[in-house]
Structures are given as structure tokens and as C-alpha cells.
C-alpha positions in Angstrom: 91.8 20.3 63.8 94.1 22.0 61.2 95.0 21.0 57.5 98.2 19.0 57.0 99.6 19.3 53.7 101.8 15.7 52.5 103.3 15.5 49.3 103.7 12.1 48.5 105.0 10.0 45.7 102.3 9.3 42.9 103.1 5.2 42.9 101.1 2.5 44.1 101.5 1.9 47.6 102.4 5.9 48.9 99.1 6.6 50.1 98.3 3.0 51.2 101.5 3.8 53.6 100.6 7.3 54.9 97.0 6.6 55.4 98.3 2.9 57.3 101.0 4.7 59.3 98.1 7.7 60.8 96.1 4.8 61.8 98.8 3.0 63.5 99.2 5.9 65.9 95.6 6.8 66.3 95.4 9.9 63.8 92.4 10.4 62.8 91.5 11.8 58.7 88.5 14.2 59.7 88.5 14.8 55.6 90.6 16.1 53.1 91.7 14.7 49.2 94.9 13.4 46.9 95.0 15.2 43.8 98.0 13.6 41.3 100.3 16.8 40.0 103.1 15.0 37.6 105.2 12.6 39.6 104.2 13.8 42.8 100.0 14.0 44.5 99.5 16.7 47.4 97.1 15.5 49.4 94.7 17.5 52.2 94.1 16.2 55.1 92.0 17.8 58.7 93.5 16.4 62.0 93.1 17.4 65.3 97.2 16.3 65.9 99.0 18.1 63.0 102.3 17.4 64.4 101.6 14.6 66.5 101.1 13.6 62.4 104.0 15.5 61.1 106.4 14.0 62.8 105.0 10.2 62.3 105.1 10.7 58.8 108.4 12.2 58.9 109.3 8.5 60.2 108.2 6.6 57.1 109.8 9.3 54.6 106.8 11.6 54.0 107.1 14.6 53.7 103.9 17.2 55.5 105.0 20.5 53.5 102.7 22.9 56.4 100.4 22.7 58.2 97.3 24.8 58.4 94.6 26.5 60.5 91.9 26.5 58.8 87.6 27.9 58.2 85.5 25.0 59.0 81.6 26.8 57.4 77.9 24.9 57.3 76.7 25.6 54.1 73.6 25.2 53.7 72.1 22.1 51.7 68.7 23.0 51.2 70.2 27.1 49.1 71.9 26.7 45.8 74.3 28.7 45.1 76.4 28.6 48.8 79.5 28.0 47.8 79.9 30.4 45.5 77.7 33.4 47.6 80.4 32.0 50.1 83.5 32.1 48.2 82.4 35.2 46.6 82.0 36.4 50.2 86.5 35.7 50.2 86.8 36.9 47.4 85.4 40.5 48.2 87.1 40.4 51.4 90.7 40.2 49.0 90.9 36.3 51.1 91.7 33.9 49.2 90.9 30.4 48.9 94.2 27.9 48.7 92.1 24.3 49.0 88.9 23.9 49.4 87.1 20.3 50.7 85.1 19.0 53.0 84.6 17.2 55.7 82.8 13.6 57.0 80.3 16.1 58.4 79.9 17.8 55.1 81.4 20.3 56.8 82.9 23.1 53.8 87.2 23.2 55.2 89.1 26.3 54.0 92.8 27.4 54.2 92.8 31.0 53.0 96.5 33.7 53.1 95.0 35.9 55.6 93.2 33.8 58.2 91.8 35.4 60.9 90.1 38.3 57.7 88.5 34.7 56.6 87.6 33.8 60.0 85.7 37.4 60.1 84.0 36.0 57.2 83.1 33.5 58.2 81.6 34.0 61.9 79.3 37.3 59.5 78.6 34.6 56.8 77.2 31.8 60.3 75.3 35.2 61.1 73.5 35.7 58.1 72.4 32.5 57.5 72.5 30.4 60.6 70.9 32.9 63.2 
């Protein structure tokens, strides 16, 4: 799974076109969101076939700015403050979280500035909280 960062025009139908294009090409979105920023919106979605998604969206003039590796982390819903604790661990390892959202399985999806360091923090978290 990878994150695709997409620029959409901030106008009616832009998100519909994106969703229809991916759906027509049998590319499933597994989580993500769209955030307005002036004339444009920035979208981040989790997909299995990021390169193919980029190619199909380019055909309808939708720009995929970047394809990102992601860290997929399950947080304990029965423990309040898990998001803050996990993000603090990343910060203590000097890993900056660039994007955060949830997938359809209620897992935390993060894009970080240093994937290898972030992956190590995530692996340590799993050992501590899920072993």
C-alpha cells in the first residue's frame, strides 16, 4: 500500500472525477481525505496500485504530486491518548509526520519524512503494545 498525494481543483465535480476515474479502472481507495487550501485541494489516499492510479488520473488531467511509502499502525482503542503517545515517539526519534489519516480498517496511516526511522519506531510500538 502507498499514499498518493493529489492536487484537485477546488470546484464541484473534481473529487467525483477522481473517484469515478479510479473506480472505472478498478483501483480501490483504502482510506484518505481531501483538504481545501484556497483554489486547490490536497488529497491523500491509500491505494495498492499507486503508479497505475497516477497514470489513470493523468489521463483526465488530475495531477498526482507524489507517491509516498506509508507506515500502517494499529492503535489500541481501549487506551486513551494512543495517537499522542505514538506521535510523541516519532518526534523523540526526530521523525516528522507529514500526513496522517485512517484506513477502512481503523488503522493509523502516516507519511513521514524519514521512512526507515519511522518504520523502526512503528515496529518498536507494535512490540510494546501488541505483544
